[in-house]
C-alpha positions in Angstrom: 177.5 107.2 54.6 176.3 110.0 56.8 177.1 113.6 56.0 180.0 115.0 58.2 179.1 116.6 61.5 179.3 120.4 61.6 182.0 121.1 64.2 180.5 124.6 64.8 177.1 123.3 65.7 176.1 122.9 69.4 173.7 120.0 68.4 173.9 117.9 65.2 171.7 115.1 64.0 172.6 112.8 61.1 170.1 110.5 59.4 168.2 110.0 62.6 165.5 107.4 62.4 163.2 106.2 65.2 161.2 103.0 64.6 158.6 101.6 66.9 157.6 98.0 66.6 158.7 95.4 64.1 157.6 93.8 60.8 154.3 94.8 59.3 153.3 96.8 62.4 156.5 98.9 62.5 156.0 102.7 62.5 158.8 105.2 61.7 158.3 108.3 63.8 161.4 109.8 62.3 162.7 108.9 58.8 166.3 110.1 58.4 166.4 113.6 60.0 169.6 115.6 59.4 169.8 119.0 61.1 172.5 121.3 62.7 171.8 123.8 65.4 174.3 126.6 65.8 175.3 128.0 69.2 173.4 131.0 70.3 170.4 130.2 68.1 166.7 129.8 68.9 165.0 127.2 66.8 161.3 126.3 66.9 160.4 122.8 65.8 156.8 122.6 64.6 154.4 120.1 63.0 151.0 118.5 63.4 150.3 115.8 66.0 152.2 112.7 65.0 154.7 114.6 62.9 157.6 113.3 65.1 158.6 116.7 66.7 158.5 115.5 70.3 160.3 112.3 69.3 163.0 114.4 67.7 163.4 116.5 70.8 163.6 113.5 73.0 166.3 112.0 70.9 168.3 115.2 70.5 168.2 115.6 74.3 169.3 112.1 75.0 165.9 111.1 76.6 165.4 108.4 73.9 167.8 106.6 71.5 167.5 106.6 67.7 167.0 103.3 65.9 169.6 104.6 63.3 171.7 107.7 63.0 173.9 109.9 65.1 173.4 112.8 67.5 176.2 115.0 68.7 175.9 117.5 71.6 178.7 120.0 72.3 181.1 117.8 70.4 180.1 114.5 72.1 178.4 111.6 70.3 175.6 110.8 72.6 174.5 107.8 70.6 177.7 106.0 71.8 177.1 106.8 75.5 175.8 104.4 78.1 172.9 105.3 80.4 175.3 106.7 83.1 177.2 108.9 80.7 173.9 110.2 79.2 172.6 111.0 82.7 175.8 113.0 83.5 175.6 114.8 80.1 171.9 115.8 80.7 172.8 117.0 84.2 175.8 119.0 83.2 175.3 120.2 79.7 171.5 120.3 79.0 168.7 122.4 80.4 165.0 121.5 80.2 161.8 123.5 80.2 158.6 121.4 80.2 155.0 122.1 79.6 154.0 121.2 83.2 157.0 122.9 84.9 158.2 119.7 86.8 159.0 121.6 90.0 159.6 119.6 93.2 156.5 120.4 95.4 158.4 120.3 98.8 161.1 122.8 97.6 160.7 126.5 97.4 161.4 128.6 94.3 165.1 129.2 95.0 165.7 125.5 96.0 164.0 124.4 92.7 166.1 126.8 90.8 169.4 125.5 92.1 168.4 121.9 92.1 170.5 120.9 89.1 173.6 122.2 90.9 172.6 120.5 94.1 172.2 117.1 92.3 175.6 117.6 90.8 177.2 118.5 94.2 178.1 121.9 93.0 177.9 125.1 95.1 175.6 127.7 93.5 177.3 130.9 92.4 175.3 133.4 94.4 175.7 136.4 92.0 174.5 134.2 89.1 171.5 132.9 91.1 170.5 136.4 92.1 170.8 137.6 88.5 168.6 134.8 87.3 166.0 135.4 89.9 165.9 139.1 89.0 165.9 138.4 85.3 162.9 136.0 85.5 161.1 138.2 88.1 160.9 135.7 91.0 163.3 137.3 93.5 160.3 138.3 95.7 158.9 134.7 95.5 162.1 132.8 96.4 160.7 131.2 99.6 157.3 130.2 98.0 156.6 126.6 97.1 155.1 125.7 93.7 151.6 125.6 95.1 152.0 129.2 96.2 153.0 130.3 92.7 151.0 131.0 89.6 151.5 128.9 86.5 153.5 131.7 84.9 155.7 132.1 88.1 156.3 128.3 88.1 157.4 128.4 84.5 159.8 131.3 85.2 161.4 129.2 87.9 161.7 126.4 85.4 163.4 128.7 82.9 165.8 129.9 85.5 166.5 126.3 86.6 167.3 125.4 83.0 169.8 128.3 82.8 171.5 127.9 86.2 174.2 125.4 85.2 175.0 127.4 82.0 174.2 124.4 79.8 175.3 123.9 76.2 171.7 123.9 75.1 168.2 124.3 76.5 165.4 122.0 75.2 161.9 123.5 75.7 159.0 121.1 75.2 155.7 123.0 74.6 156.8 125.6 77.3 153.6 127.7 76.8 151.2 124.8 76.4 149.8 125.2 79.9 149.7 129.0 80.1 147.3 131.8 79.0 148.3 134.0 76.2 149.7 136.9 78.3 151.8 134.6 80.5 153.0 132.7 77.4 154.2 135.9 76.0 156.2 136.6 79.2 157.8 133.2 79.2 158.8 133.5 75.5 160.4 136.9 76.2 162.4 135.2 78.9 163.7 132.5 76.5 164.4 135.2 73.9 166.4 137.1 76.5 168.3 133.9 77.4 169.5 133.8 73.8 170.2 137.5 73.3 171.7 138.4 76.7 173.2 135.1 77.9 174.2 133.6 74.5 172.1 130.5 75.3 171.1 128.0 72.6 167.4 127.0 72.6 165.6 124.2 70.7 161.9 124.4 71.3 159.1 122.1 70.3 155.8 124.0 70.0 152.4 124.0 68.2 152.0 127.7 69.1 152.6 130.1 66.2 153.0 133.0 68.5 155.7 131.2 70.5 157.4 130.2 67.3 157.6 133.8 66.2 160.2 134.5 69.0 162.6 132.0 67.3 165.3 132.8 64.8 164.6 129.6 62.8 161.6 127.4 62.2 161.8 123.7 61.3 158.6 122.0 60.2 158.1 118.2 60.4 155.4 116.1 58.7 155.4 112.3 58.9 158.9 112.1 60.4 160.5 114.3 57.7 161.7 117.9 57.6 159.5 119.7 55.1 160.7 123.2 55.8 163.7 124.8 57.4 163.9 128.6 57.3 164.9 131.6 59.2 162.1 133.8 60.7 
């Protein structure tokens, strides 16, 4: 019997297992992970290569399904959803920041920023869009396409894009992995501001100790198990 879900958590995982393959060749990337993530918190998930940290993030974000266990986001059990329901949840309630930015090359910075709203058929709230562009420092680059932006500017657009729909949670997958140290620091300060000023919840997978230092909490995984869970 799983432990009860924490109704105050923005994301909860209960006994999450992810198995690849069958029989003697089966590999358990996750082996019964139970975690709660409070609203307005910033958690760094760390671990060596093969620890299961990226698998965990993909399952928490509804990008992959657990073999066993339950995941609840913003009060909704995503393990019971079909693909269409998951797509709608990711569009409306989840923001993503990826290592390689994932901007659309033919769109300019502002168009990339508001893309989640455009896909959802929602009209952007101009004051909020302007505030985001000012906050992340790309207001003077709004008409530039990704190829005309530095890596740091592209990642700032990606952070603003993740925030524009006011999601329940932002998942950041190695957000500084493709950046130099100075630019990494700038991006992490933006994510920290998103938590402190906008009340955003952030769950970040990283191998970068400096990036992890911006989080309130650090969860370490080894061989698909939580070996440490502490405030920072």
